[in-house]
Every structure is written in structure tokens, then in C-alpha cells.
Phi, psi and omega in degrees: 000123179283139179227154176235130181253142179211174181050051188277126179243136182229131184223129170286153180236120174201009184211150180303328181295340180293337179299309181294321180298310182295320180298313182297318180294322180292323179295316178300313181295318180300318179294322178297321181291329178123009178291143178281181186297319182295310181294324177297321176297323178293321177296320177300321178294316180303309183295316179302314182291322179297313181293318178300321180297322177298315184290325184270323188235349188254033177082002177077006182212138180186202183206145177238135171239125181238132182208165171272139180235139177228131180266184187283359173244024172066027170273139182248150179213163166257132183242134182233123174251135178223118180243148181222175183249023182279194183281349182092172182249117184285323180226094186298318181296328181290314183286346176287346179284136176298139178096354179263120181207143177272350179237181184279064178230174182288341180071034182258349189299300183292331174297320177294319178300316180297315183296322186267356178264140172281328176223138179215125181222153171249130182046057185293159180298330182284003184301325183297339182295332184240354184302309189295327184273315191254343180231060183294341178260030187302332180302337180277349183253143183248350191211129178229138176240135177242127177240137174234140173229118185276144177289119182294151172295158180301128184268151176294127183260356179261200177227178182263114184292347181267001177243138174239129186243155175212137180221136171227130185210143176209153175284168173304134179308129183100344178262151176263333180257137181268123177281347174272164176202171178207159178223136168224110182226139182255118180282327174201195184287354182241334189247127178236136175245132183219153181211147169248124190236138177230108174288138185299136182077217179204174179087201190300313184291322177294320178297319179298316181296314182290326178294317178295322177296318178299315179299320181295324178293311183298322182294327187227038185295343182282350181290154169303149188302320181293320177292323178295320178298317179294322179295317178297316180305315179290324185292332185252014174300141182094349175266181178294334180098165181221162163247156191202143165248129187230130180231152169234124183247127176243104184284336177293317179270355180053054178218158176230138177248140183228141174215130184219150174227126177090195192264043165279122179278133183217140177204161175254142171244129179217174176302340179274356179115199184265139176229115180289145177256130190273124170253150175262156180292163177129174179230120178293135186097349181229288187223054181288134174285166180303122183295141174235137183253132178243136182245143182218156170296146177217090188257172177305130182099348180274157182220141171246138180230131176228140179210152181278172183283004169285352173260130179291165176263010183271046173218156185247135180297336180293340182275356180257135174273098186286357174276348176286167179300135180306322181297318179296317179293319180298316180294322178296312180298316179298314183291326186267333192231015179277150178277153180273356185242021182202161168294157182213140180214139174231130178233126182230133176229127180244142174271108186288153181275000000 
């Protein structure tokens, strides 16, 4: 793939003050390229962690190059190169896990860089393309990391008028943080991606896992469901892990696609009755099986329901009036059938008539 680089910024690294300088410059460039506030904040984290890593683990000396990149189909990205004079990374995949550190730190830096980067490489083959121009002192550096973050296409800011959604969720009684999570995002006027997420256990660590999974979905919701599941799996490695039910609804084609891992209960309701949606065993972030996507008709009057194991199975779908508003049904199920020893979430989406 041919690329063109512009707005090239180059900074030496040898002092704590360089962290703020590089972060501020990257934020300015990201805004110029067109990144929104959230994505710009993620770019700031990437640059901050890369520069901090040079000072703490990379021999205390290095260099950062930040630039705008455009490929041959006019997609734009921000590209960050960071080289240091440290001992190098013996196992790149290992240090990308949260909690892995050679010094007395939390070991979250490279894990954050990985989560917020669309592409991340160490000493990539394409390095020679910029070495001679931007890293003329490369002999002094032993280690280079390249991060790219692509500018997302303009996202749909509305919702799908043919879908009605309802969600009810609460943490385990006595806890302040909810280990469950959910996502409902509309890619355009026809396509909706939604998920019911359960971080393993409860409390702070479960909340962190489900929150990172939610962020990973929103960042790459346009991917096919199996590819999105694999992306989430990689993004939350090093956390406690999650189980998840994930759907993509296309109201124009009147179909729903489902992919699930773990014990999220999911089913479709239609005039023909109830149809269970099959999830495979495993824990995302740890030992997820190969994702499989199942497709079903999803016509006006149909409903999909997903809920975490904080909801008991001691209720019958026949006792629910599925013609009522999804929000009312979700709140009823949560209030009547949730367990007292776990987080609980119910997500219902109906295709309106």
C-alpha cells in the first residue's frame, strides 16, 4: 500500500518535559487531521505512554516522529514513530499484556498503546522508508515502535427509527461499579450493532474488563462480527476477561447476525415463537473459541433479548408481553428475576411495525 506522509514533526526525548511537549503537538495535529475529542484523547495517551516508556525503560534517550499519513484510497491516519536506546523488547507480545513490567510500575503503558492503536509494530519492515530522512542517528537507537490510528469515516449521528431499544442494568448489591456493560451504536440509518457484556466476577476489575470491551466495540463496530469479536479479544488481554452476546441488525435487509462467547443468554421472539441464539464456551481476553456468526430473519414485530447470568433462568418468555415497550420489559425482568449476588443486565431490541 502506497502512503504519503505530511505535517511531519520530530522531537528528541531526554527529559520529563518532553512528555508534555510531544503530547500537546500530537493533539494539535490530530485535531487538524479531523479526529474528534475522544480519538484525540486516545492519541494523546499513545504519545504520552511511548515517550514515558523511553524515559523509564528505553535508556532515557530517544526520538519521536509524528505525522499525517494518507494512503492511495485517500484514507488518513496519524502515524507515530518512537525509537529509544534501551535494551530492546525480547517478547513484544508479552509486554503488551497489562501488568507486565520490568520496573516497579503498573505495566499498563504498552497495553494502553495497543488498545488505542489501529496498527502497532515493533521494528517494522517499513522502517527503512523513513530512517534516512527522520532518523539519521538511527545507529544510536536499538528499538523502534510504530503506531497508526486511522481517521474514522463520518459516523451516523442519528438512530434507526425502526428499532426500539430497552436496557436495564445494575451492579451487585453493595458494589458501586457495575461489572456488566452494554453497547447500542448505529452505524447508519439501517445498521445497528449491540452487545450485552459481563465482566468476570464483579467490582473494579470486572468493570474495567467490560468497559474496555465496550470501547473496543465502539472503535471498530463497522467490522464483520467475527472479526470484531477477535479484535475485542485482543484488546482486553491482560484483564479479567468478559463473556458477550453481540448482534448486528440490518433493518433494510430485515436480518440479524449474532455471535456469542460464554454464558450470555440470548434469544429471538417472533410470531413463530422463541428461537435461542447459540454462544460458544470461553472467555474473551483469555481462551475464546473461533467466533461463529449466525444469521436469522428479523422482521417487523420481532424482538431480540440478551441478558447476563445475573438474571435467573427461572422465568418464562410466555409470561412477558413482548408487544410492550422494550424498556418496560427490561426493567420488569431485572426487578423480578435478578440475583442478589451478581451484576445484572437485560438488553432488548424490537423491530417496530
